[in-house]
Every structure is written in C-alpha cells, then in structure tokens.
C-alpha positions in Angstrom: -32.3 22.6 -7.5 -32.6 19.1 -6.1 -30.6 16.1 -7.2 -32.8 14.2 -9.6 -30.1 12.0 -11.0 -30.4 8.3 -10.2 -26.6 8.1 -10.2 -25.0 10.3 -7.5 -21.8 10.6 -9.5 -23.7 12.5 -12.2 -25.1 14.9 -9.6 -22.1 17.1 -9.4 -21.5 17.3 -13.2 -25.1 18.0 -14.5 -26.2 20.9 -12.3 -25.1 22.9 -9.3 -25.0 20.8 -6.2 -27.9 21.2 -3.8 -28.1 20.2 -0.2 -29.0 16.7 -1.2 -25.9 16.3 -3.3 -23.4 17.8 -1.0 -22.9 14.7 1.3 -21.9 12.7 -1.8 -19.5 15.4 -3.0 -18.0 15.7 0.5 -17.4 11.9 0.6 -15.5 12.1 -2.7 -13.4 14.9 -1.4 -12.6 12.9 1.7 -11.6 10.0 -0.4 -9.3 12.1 -2.5 -7.7 13.6 0.7 -7.3 10.1 2.0 -5.6 9.0 -1.2 -3.3 12.0 -1.1 -2.2 11.4 2.5 -1.5 7.7 1.6 0.8 8.9 -1.2 2.5 11.3 1.2 3.1 8.5 3.7 4.5 6.3 1.0 6.9 9.0 -0.1 8.1 9.6 3.5 8.5 5.9 4.1 10.4 5.5 0.9 12.8 8.3 1.8 13.3 6.8 5.3 14.1 3.4 3.8 16.5 5.0 1.4 18.2 6.9 4.2 18.6 3.6 6.2 20.2 1.7 3.4 22.5 4.2 1.7 26.2 4.2 2.4 28.9 1.7 3.0 28.2 1.6 6.7 24.5 2.2 6.7 22.3 2.0 9.8 20.6 -1.1 8.5 24.0 -2.8 8.0 25.1 -1.9 11.5 21.8 -3.4 12.9 22.4 -6.6 11.0 26.0 -6.8 12.2 24.8 -6.3 15.8 22.3 -9.1 15.4 25.0 -11.4 13.9 27.4 -10.6 16.7 24.9 -11.3 19.5 23.7 -14.5 17.8 27.3 -15.7 17.5 27.8 -15.0 21.2 24.5 -16.7 22.1 25.3 -19.9 20.1 28.8 -20.0 21.5 27.4 -19.8 25.1 24.8 -22.5 24.3 27.4 -24.8 22.8 29.6 -24.8 26.0 29.1 -27.8 28.2 
C-alpha cells in the first residue's frame, strides 16, 4: 500500500505504513526520543541542583563563602594606600 493521505500524520493511523510513510514515522520516533532525553537531562540536573543545595553546609554555600572571603580580601587590598 502506498501513502495516499494528503496529511502525513494520518498515514500511520489509516493503513499499514509503506516505504513512503516510514520516513515520517521515523521522524516522529526521533522527536519522541529527543523529548525523552530532554526530560532525563532535566531530572538529572534537578537532582544535581538539589544535592548542591541541601544541608547546613552545602557545597553551594561553601562556594559563596569562598567568593565572599576572596572579595573581602581583594577590597581590603585595593583600599590600602
């Protein structure tokens, strides 16, 4: 069977896919896989951000403290005559 549908989205639902319809179906599958990998990256990044911010002495808090310490030393050195 050939794809006689003017709309390619109806191609996969009305009849068995032929060689003309398969590129369109493969493109949809690639789009779904891309969306799935985006969601997976989002979950991993969310967990990483959570791990960096949890705790009383979190890694992010230590980083901010280090920036503050170095900035204070820099401004003190710059203010000296």
